Structure formats: C-alpha cells, structure tokens
C-alpha positions as CSV (number, residue, x, y, z in Angstrom):
1,M,103.3,180.9,41.6
2,P,100.3,180.1,43.7
3,Q,99.3,182.7,46.3
4,V,99.0,181.6,49.9
5,P,96.4,183.4,52.0
6,R,98.1,185.6,54.6
7,K,96.1,184.0,57.4
8,R,98.0,180.7,56.9
9,L,101.4,182.3,57.2
10,R,100.7,183.8,60.6
11,I,102.6,182.1,63.5
12,R,100.6,181.7,66.7
13,W,102.8,181.2,69.8
14,N,101.3,179.9,73.0
15,I,103.0,182.1,75.5
16,S,101.6,180.1,78.4
17,V,104.1,177.3,77.5
18,A,106.9,179.8,78.0
19,Y,105.5,181.0,81.4
20,I,105.2,177.4,82.7
21,A,108.7,176.7,81.5
22,L,110.1,179.8,83.2
23,V,108.5,178.8,86.5
24,V,110.0,175.3,86.2
25,I,113.4,176.7,85.3
26,A,113.4,179.2,88.2
27,A,112.2,176.6,90.8
28,D,114.7,174.0,89.6
29,A,117.7,176.5,89.7
30,T,116.6,177.8,93.1
31,V,116.4,174.3,94.7
32,K,119.7,173.1,93.1
33,S,121.5,176.2,94.2
34,W,120.1,176.0,97.8
35,L,121.0,172.3,98.1
36,R,124.5,172.7,96.7
37,A,125.1,175.5,99.3
38,S,123.5,173.9,102.4
39,L,123.1,170.2,102.1
40,P,125.4,168.2,104.4
41,V,127.7,165.6,102.7
42,T,125.6,162.8,104.2
43,G,122.4,164.2,102.8
44,W,119.0,164.3,104.6
45,H,117.0,161.2,105.3
46,L,113.3,162.0,104.9
47,V,111.4,158.7,105.3
48,S,112.1,155.0,104.7
49,G,114.2,154.8,101.6
50,L,113.7,158.5,100.5
51,W,116.8,160.7,100.8
52,I,117.9,164.1,99.6
53,K,121.5,163.5,98.4
54,L,123.7,165.4,95.9
55,Q,124.8,163.4,92.9
56,Y,126.1,164.7,89.6
57,N,125.1,163.2,86.3
58,S,127.2,163.7,83.1
59,G,124.9,161.6,81.0
60,L,121.2,161.5,80.1
61,S,118.5,160.2,82.3
62,F,119.6,157.3,84.5
63,S,123.2,158.2,83.6
64,I,122.9,156.8,80.1
65,S,126.1,157.7,78.1
66,S,127.8,159.2,81.1
67,T,131.2,158.8,79.4
68,H,130.3,161.2,76.5
69,G,129.5,164.3,78.5
70,I,129.8,167.2,76.0
71,A,128.5,165.2,73.1
72,V,125.5,164.2,75.1
73,A,125.0,167.8,76.1
74,V,125.0,169.1,72.5
75,V,122.6,166.4,71.3
76,A,120.3,167.0,74.3
77,L,120.4,170.8,73.5
78,V,119.3,170.2,69.9
79,V,116.4,168.0,71.1
80,V,115.4,170.5,73.7
81,G,115.5,173.3,71.0
82,A,113.2,171.2,68.8
83,V,110.8,170.6,71.7
84,V,110.8,174.4,72.5
85,I,109.8,175.3,68.8
86,I,107.1,172.6,68.7
87,G,105.9,173.3,72.2
88,L,105.3,177.0,71.6
89,G,102.6,176.0,69.1
90,A,100.7,173.9,71.7
91,A,96.9,173.9,71.9
92,P,95.3,175.2,75.1
93,G,94.7,172.9,78.1
94,L,96.6,169.7,78.7
95,P,99.0,170.2,75.7
96,T,100.0,173.6,77.1
97,A,100.7,172.3,80.5
98,G,102.5,169.2,79.1
99,F,104.7,171.1,76.7
100,G,105.4,173.8,79.3
101,L,106.6,171.2,81.8
102,L,108.6,169.3,79.2
103,V,110.3,172.4,77.9
104,G,110.9,173.8,81.4
105,G,112.4,170.6,82.7
106,G,114.6,170.0,79.6
107,L,115.9,173.6,79.6
108,A,116.5,173.6,83.3
109,N,118.7,170.5,83.1
110,Q,120.5,172.0,80.1
111,I,121.1,175.3,81.8
112,D,122.5,173.4,84.9
113,R,124.7,171.3,82.6
114,F,126.2,174.2,80.7
115,A,126.6,176.4,83.8
116,S,128.7,173.9,85.6
117,S,132.2,172.7,85.1
118,P,132.6,169.9,84.4
119,H,129.3,169.8,82.4
120,V,127.0,167.8,84.7
121,V,123.4,167.9,85.9
122,T,122.8,168.1,89.7
123,D,120.4,165.4,90.9
124,Y,119.3,165.1,94.5
125,V,116.2,163.0,95.1
126,A,117.2,159.4,96.0
127,A,114.1,157.2,96.2
128,W,114.9,153.6,97.3
129,S,116.7,151.8,94.5
130,F,115.5,154.2,91.8
131,P,118.2,156.3,90.1
132,V,118.7,159.8,91.7
133,F,116.7,162.6,90.0
134,N,115.7,166.2,90.4
135,L,112.8,168.7,90.0
136,A,113.5,169.2,86.3
137,D,113.3,165.4,85.7
138,I,109.9,165.3,87.5
139,A,108.6,168.2,85.3
140,V,109.7,166.3,82.1
141,T,108.0,163.1,83.3
142,V,104.8,164.8,84.3
143,G,104.8,166.7,81.0
144,V,105.1,163.5,79.0
145,V,102.3,161.9,81.0
146,L,100.0,165.0,80.4
147,L,100.8,164.8,76.6
148,L,100.0,161.1,76.6
149,I,96.7,161.7,78.4
150,A,95.9,164.4,75.8
151,V,96.7,161.9,73.0
152,I,94.6,159.2,74.6
153,Q,91.7,161.6,75.0
154,N,92.1,162.5,71.3
155,K,92.8,166.1,72.0
156,R,94.6,168.3,69.5
157,L,98.2,168.9,70.6
158,M,99.0,171.8,68.3
159,V,97.1,175.0,67.3
160,Q,95.9,175.0,63.7
C-alpha cells in the first residue's frame, strides 16, 4: 500500500467564506422578518416600476417547479450542501467572496423555506416586469458573477 504524505491529507477550510455567508444569512433573515411584520398589503412604491411587495415562492428561482414544493426544497438543500463543501475550500480573493455570497444566499433561502409553513421562500423586490426576488437571490447572482470573473481572469478557485 503506497504511503501518502501527511501534508496532502490536511484539509484547509477558508473560514472567510463562512463569515461572508453568515452575514448574508443574518441580513436576509432580518429584512424578511421586518418586511413580513411591517409591510402594508399594498407594498411600498419606490420609483418608477420598482416596488417592495411580499410574494411567496414555493419553487426555485422564477417560480420554476412551484407545484413540487417539498421535492424542490430537498433537491435544493442537497445542491446547497455540495456548494458549502466546495466553497469552504475556496482560494483567497474573488473566489472567497463569490463562494461566500453563493453559500450565504443559498442557505438563507433554504432556511427561509424550511422555517415557514407551507415551505416557501419570501420574495419582496418587484422590479418592473422581472420576477420578484430577495436579498438572498441578489447574493447568489453576485456570487456567480464574481466566480465567472475569477474564471475569466484565470484565477484559481480552490486552494491546493
């Protein structure tokens, strides 16, 4: 049996990913809780076609598979779990920020989904004819964009 150097077996976790994720989760939960408690039924009109309105989504992004609520929730939880494991090995810089936002947004929506009954995600930003979204969705989108930028710049995404 070949011997593997001990150095290669060592797992290096990027704890900054977890910190960024925790900030996103806390901010998202705070905003959702505040809006559910204080937002009028008609919502708040901000400017032009931009509104703050409560809407509940039982599906994935853009209400995809909204008729299969619990199945979607379980599949999404598995995907988020995989992203968490991969993300904790992120390289410093853009990959850390990207994975932190991606993990935080994904977990924030899953926490919201499993904490509510029925299992739905609270969305509240209505921008013109675009589907209603929330802070966690913004974090996921920005995280993906940062990871794409890192890939385009040929940066290493994972720590060796």
